[in-house]
Phi, psi and omega in degrees: 000133181284164179297326179297316178293325178296317178296320181298323182295339180262001184261152172282166178298323179296320178292321177297316179299318180295322178297315179297315179303312182296322178297315181295315181294321178296321178295324178294318177298315180297321180296318180290333175291325180280329182233091187297334181296339178291346179286343180274064190294321180298314180296321179296314180299314179297320179297318178298318179297312183296312181297320181293316178298315179296324178295318178296316180296316181296318180299313179296320180296317179297325177292313182300325180277358177081016181280321179235151179282168182298323184289348174263323179298316185300306181292324179298313179297320180296323180294315177298321178296328179293326175297318181294323178299314179296323178295318177301317180301316179293325178295325177299326178269013175054051178272348177230147176051051185304325184260013182229076183299331179293323177293318178301312181296322178296317179294322176297319179296316179296322177295325179290320177300322180286341185218066187290352178286353184263164173295150178308131180296337180284336171273320185298326184296328175290316180297321185287319178295325174293322178304320181293326181283324188231038182303131176083001179261175186301328184270006179283076187295327181300310182286324177298326181296335181254022170087006176302131179096356179268149174289145181283139179177190182299320182299313180294324179299317179294324183284338188296323182258002185224106185293331178287318177297329179297338175267312185298324185273356176207064184300320182290322178300314181289327176296316180294320179294320178295317178298316180296320178297313181296317179298325180292338178280351178054061179298145186267351182206165177294327178297322178292323177297314180299321180295321180290322177296316179300320180297317181288321178297323181263023187296337180255003183277136356262339190297315182296320179296319178295314181303309185289330175297316179290317182296314181292324176299316180296315180296313182298317179301314183290329174294316179295316180296319179295317178297322179294319179298319180296324182275357180080015181255122181270127178269123179256124182253149172294162186301322181292325179288322176298320178295322178294318178296318179299318178295319178295323179298317178294315181297326179297316183289315187276346185218306190288315179293319173301321178296316179296315181299312181296316181298314181300312182297314180297313184290324176299313183287314182296316183290342180257345176268342173269142176267160182211143163101325182228026181267157177275127182305134176069010176266100186297331181297339181256001187278322189220161165240166170267122184242094186219045176289162183297328185286352175264001182304319177302321178287321180300329181301328185260011175215031176051050175056039187303317183298331182275329190247343186292326179300329177301320182298327180294333178271320181234089192295325192272009177269127179299161187297326181286331175289321177300317179294317182298318183259020185301320183298317179297314181297316181297322178299315179294321181293320176298315181300326182272355174098013174295139183284144175238127174052054176278078184297331183297340179298333178295326178281338182267014184055040175068020175288148182284317181272167191246005181283152179304325183296320183273353180274351181290136181282149177279000000 
């Protein structure tokens, strides 16, 4: 046993977390000393947003013009959208334009327009900051919303890429999670409770509601059309409906399918790298694992290697996503020494429970 492991065995979880945090932050300081351009964090954030938006637009335009096929447009657009998701996450933690809240809000709005399948970022920032304080507990509405803590099966698979199905297919679970979240905020009046309920009910309004209405319409139409073809019955549509279907098909390739692909990959990895249900509140050592096997690389591609680097963020919150990726090796070494789990595949069978006993493996 190495001295590092010996020291870790004598440390509390809080001390282990602090050691990892200090190691990560020190690596970030050293990196910025070697590369001074990294100090221009605002410019980097703005640049990532602009390049990602232009990349999504260019990819869609090339498809519409017949330059690239649909199977190339979808993943390219999804990758650019994944950069925007990471940027939104960093903006929620005010890593860019700290003294310019209007700029932050504008960037959040542009990011939501680019990824309308997500909850409003103005609602999400409250949920996400709460997630850091109470990750894996009953009131962690953000993670519960993306299926963390559910047993794996067809239902969870369907919910992983579709946030509306994640509500429709388990209304009581989401109702209870919402209630727990609201109670954890300790509202001072019934009016405050009503306002919080209204905020959660309207969390996807209006962009998310429009997106899912169009997406579900597109999916249902193609299922019906496919079924009709199998049965030998041809569906004849009026000209206006045919034009609408043609428009939806284009919109699906340039926007909806990239959104679905990115969402599915991110939610699959995020919901399985976070633990749920039997963790100690505010104990970062029990919140996440590092999930980075080779067979998840295709999914990692569409969420900026989230499974490998997001756990670092739980220890050192203020480091931007590209710095976390750059210093991942240093962070992982410290995390291993302190006992953070790596590739705990059995958690998928335990419905993401941290402990392994049958009693704690039961899903809520």
